[in-house]
C-alpha positions in Angstrom: -18.6 40.2 61.6 -21.0 38.1 59.4 -20.5 35.6 57.2 -22.9 33.3 55.3 -21.2 30.1 56.9 -21.0 27.6 54.0 -20.1 24.4 54.8 -20.4 24.9 58.8 -22.2 22.0 60.7 -22.0 21.2 64.3 -22.5 18.3 66.4 -24.3 18.2 69.2 -26.7 16.4 71.7 -29.2 18.5 72.8 -28.5 18.4 76.4 -25.3 19.6 75.5 -24.8 22.9 77.7 -21.1 22.9 75.3 -23.4 22.2 72.2 -25.4 25.6 73.3 -22.6 27.5 73.9 -21.6 26.9 70.6 -25.3 27.3 69.4 -25.3 30.8 71.0 -22.2 32.1 69.8 -22.6 31.0 66.2 -25.6 33.3 66.4 -24.5 36.0 68.2 -21.5 36.3 65.4 -24.2 35.9 62.5 -22.9 32.6 61.3 -25.2 30.3 59.3 -24.2 26.3 60.7 -26.4 23.3 60.0 -27.0 21.5 63.5 -26.7 17.7 63.6 -28.7 15.7 66.8 -26.9 12.6 67.5 -27.5 9.9 68.9 -25.3 9.3 71.4 -25.5 5.2 72.2 -25.4 5.2 68.3 -22.8 7.3 67.3 -22.7 8.8 64.1 -19.7 7.0 61.2 -19.5 11.4 61.2 -19.1 11.9 64.2 -16.7 8.9 64.0 -15.1 11.0 61.3 -14.4 14.0 62.6 -13.5 13.6 66.5 -11.8 9.5 66.2 -10.1 8.9 69.4 -12.7 10.8 71.8 -15.6 9.6 69.8 -17.6 12.5 71.8 -19.5 16.0 70.7 -18.9 19.1 70.4 -18.3 18.7 67.0 -17.7 21.7 64.9 -16.5 21.1 61.0 -16.0 23.3 58.5 -15.5 22.9 55.2 -12.4 24.8 54.8 -9.7 23.4 57.2 -10.0 20.7 54.4 -8.6 23.9 52.0 -6.1 24.9 54.5 -4.5 21.7 54.8 -3.4 21.6 50.9 -2.6 24.9 51.0 -0.4 23.9 54.0 1.6 20.9 51.9 2.5 23.4 49.2 4.1 25.6 51.4 6.0 23.2 53.3 7.3 21.5 49.7 8.2 25.5 48.9 10.2 25.0 52.3 11.7 22.1 51.7 15.1 22.6 52.7 15.4 25.9 53.7 14.8 28.4 56.6 12.9 31.1 55.6 10.8 31.1 51.8 12.9 33.9 51.9 16.1 31.5 51.8 18.0 32.5 54.5 16.7 35.7 55.8 12.7 36.1 57.3 10.6 38.2 54.7 7.2 39.3 54.2 6.3 36.1 52.7 7.4 34.1 56.3 5.2 37.2 58.6 2.5 36.7 56.7 1.3 32.8 56.6 4.1 31.5 59.8 0.4 31.9 61.9 -1.8 29.1 59.9 0.9 26.3 60.9 -0.2 26.6 64.3 -4.1 26.0 63.2 -3.6 22.5 60.7 
């Protein structure tokens, strides 16, 4: 499955075997990406933004994540006070979008 990889960035370090594995996987999947080399002693603001807890590489960034979170908030507001999108019974929409919560 080839993709154009719009907005895909990989923050890595030249000596990281983990970054190398992700590079290989992206190339095998024909996903175009921008590689951002990190200087580990002086961590970039981008690295600290996307990995604020561990402050380490490897970080894979995709712009669609922000859109997904916004869409998830919309879905959550539609569910307010209900167990399912259809009300009290499970329906097609519950099955179709139920997995999205795992990725948020």
